N, C-alpha and C positions, 0 to 999 in steps of 0.2 A: 287758228291753232294756239295752244297754250305754250308758255315758255318751256314747260316740262316736255311737251311734244317736240319742240324745237331742239331742246337739249338731247333728247333721245335720238333724234335723227342725226344730229351732229356727232354724238358718241358712236353710233353704229358706223358712220362714215369714217371716223377716226380709227376704229377697230379694223375696218377693211383696209385702210391705208397702211396700218402697221402690219397687217398680214402680208400685204404686197411687199412692203419695204424689207421685211425680215424673212422672206421666202417661206411663209407659212401657207398651208392650204387655204384657199378662200372659204370663208364661213366656218372655219374650224374653231373660232373663239366665241364662246357663249357669253352673253351679257346678263349678269345678275344685278338687278336694281336693288340697292341697299335702302330699304324703306324704314329702318329704325329711326325713331325720333321724328318721323314725318306724319302729318295729319292725314286723315282718311281722304280728304279732298285731293291731296297731291297724288296719292296712290291711285285714286280713281282716274285722274287725268292721265297717268302713265298707262293704265289699263286701256283707256280710250285710244291712246296712241299706239296700242298693239303690244305693250309689254306684258308678259305672262309669268315671269319668275321674279320673286321678291325675297330679299334676305332680311332676317330679323335677328337681333342679338339678345333680346330680353323677353322671356316667356310671358310675363304678365302684361307687357305692352302688346305683344303679338296676338295673343288669343282673341281679344275683342275685334281686331282687324280681320283675323281669319274667319270668325263667326259672321261678321257683317258682310264679308265678300264671298261667303260660301257658295253662292250661285254662280260665281265667276270661275272660269277655267284657269285657276292660278296654281302654280307650283311654289310652295313655301319652303324656304331653305333656312335652317337655323345656323347662324354663323358665329355666335358668341361663345364664351366659355360655358361649359356644361357642368352644372352642379348636380350632385346626386339626387337632391330633392326635386329636380326639374325634369328628370329623364322620362317620367311617365307622360307628362304633357307633350314633351318633344316627340316621343315615340308615337303618340296618338294623333298629333296634329300636323306634323311636318313630313314632307317627302324626302328631304335631305337633312343631314347633320354634318357640317363641315369640320367640326372642332372636336372630334373624338381624340382623347389624349391619354386614356388609361384603359386597362383591361376591365376594371370595375365599371366604368361608364359604358363601355361596349356591351358588357354582359347585361347590364340593367336595361339598356335600350333594346337589346335583343329580346329579353324576357317580357318586356312591357309593350312590344310592338303588337297591335291587334292582328289577329289571324285573318280578318277580312281585308286587310290592307296588304299591298305588295311589300316586299322587304324594304326596309329603310335604307336609302342610298347614303353612304357615309364616306367621308374623307378623314384621314388621320392628320391632325394638326401637328406640324413640326416646328419646333423653336429653332429656326435656322440661324438666328443671331445670338443664341445663348444668353438672351437678356432675362434676368430674373423677374422682370415685370411682365413678361409675355407668357401666355399659356402655350402648351404644346409639349410633345415628347421630344427628348433629345434625339438627334439624328442616329446615334448608335443604338437606340432602342426601338427604332421604327419597325425593323423586320420582325422582332418578337411580337409586337403588338399587332402587326398585320397578320401574322399567322393565327393569332387568337381570333381576329375578326373574320378571317376566311372560314373558320370553323363554326361560326354562329349563323344558323339558317335564316333568321329573320333580319339579318343585315346583309347588304351587298357592298363590299368595299370597292369604291370606284377610283380612289387615288389619294393624293396628298394635298394639304392646304398649308399656307404659311402667310404670316403678316411680317413684312420686312421692316427693318429699321428705316426711319426717315433719312434719306440722303438726297441732297440736291444734285449730286454728281451722278450722271447716267451710268457710268461704268461701275460705280459702287452699287447702284441699284441692281444692275445685271449680275454682279458677282454673287449677291445673296440669292437671287432667284436661280442662278445656275446650280447652286448647291442642292436645291430641291429637285431640279431637273435630273441631276446626277443620281440622286436617291431613287427616283422613279425608274431610271434606266437600269440601275442595279437590280431592282426588283423585277423588271421585265426580263432581265437576263436569267432570272430564276424561273422563267416560264410562268410568271404570274401576270395576268393582264390588268393593267391599270390605265384607264383612259382619261383620267381627269387630273389636271394640275390647277387647283384653285388658288390663284395668286395674281396680284395686281389690283390696285385701287386707283382712284382718280389721279393721284400725283405720280404714280409709278407704273401705270398701265403699259406704256410703250416698252419699258424694260422687261416687264413680265412676259409680254407677247414675244419679244425677241428671244426669250429663254424658254419658250415652249408652253406658256400658259394656255389652258383650254377654257378657262372660265375666269373672267374678271369681275370683281365685286365693286360696283360703282354707285356711290351715294351722292356726294357733293356735285359731281359732274352732271348728274341728272336733276336732282332736286334742289341744289343749292345748300346752304348751311342748314343744319338740323336745328329745330326750335322746340323748346318745351315751355310749359307755363312758367312764367317768372324770369325768363331770360334765355341765354344761349344754351344750347345742348352740346356738350363737349363730345 
């Protein structure tokens, strides 16, 4: 077995351990393998080990991978910031978009989603830490954007996504994720069904699961450090 296969097995075991530790329903947390910056060989090793969902952040990097692996039963998730000039390719080639953060982007994705494909599954990205360097809608604007998304027939709003600030302290990690959980619950109280909280990465996965994550986005924990030609991939 490859190192990637071993890492996947260990990560799935860790997810199950966290589900048990924090009284989550068994198998309620979905593992998304973040393959951005990874070579085709690494993705193929993950596929051989049973992984079927992959996350990419850069359209130009993702499209050749999607084309080369078209015969494989893979679900592709776009998890990076969405630029207006990239919405058509995202709408055409991805099953999910985790990072919708404006009405304009939502409307473009809706209008450009091919009719022969099912609705694009989306999450609204929320800037829970209020950092100017992070993408995402402010928490106070989530509900207005969600109402817009609900009205677009080629999109299916599934939930919320966030990228937390790096904290070594577990309690601080939980605090940020709890804010996203509260937003989701407020929306559920409005009789709107949202079944997805896309939050948690390699360094803060346990805190995210403790606070209700249903989908963790794991790159380094599966593939190791990202590499690109000429040096390290940040």
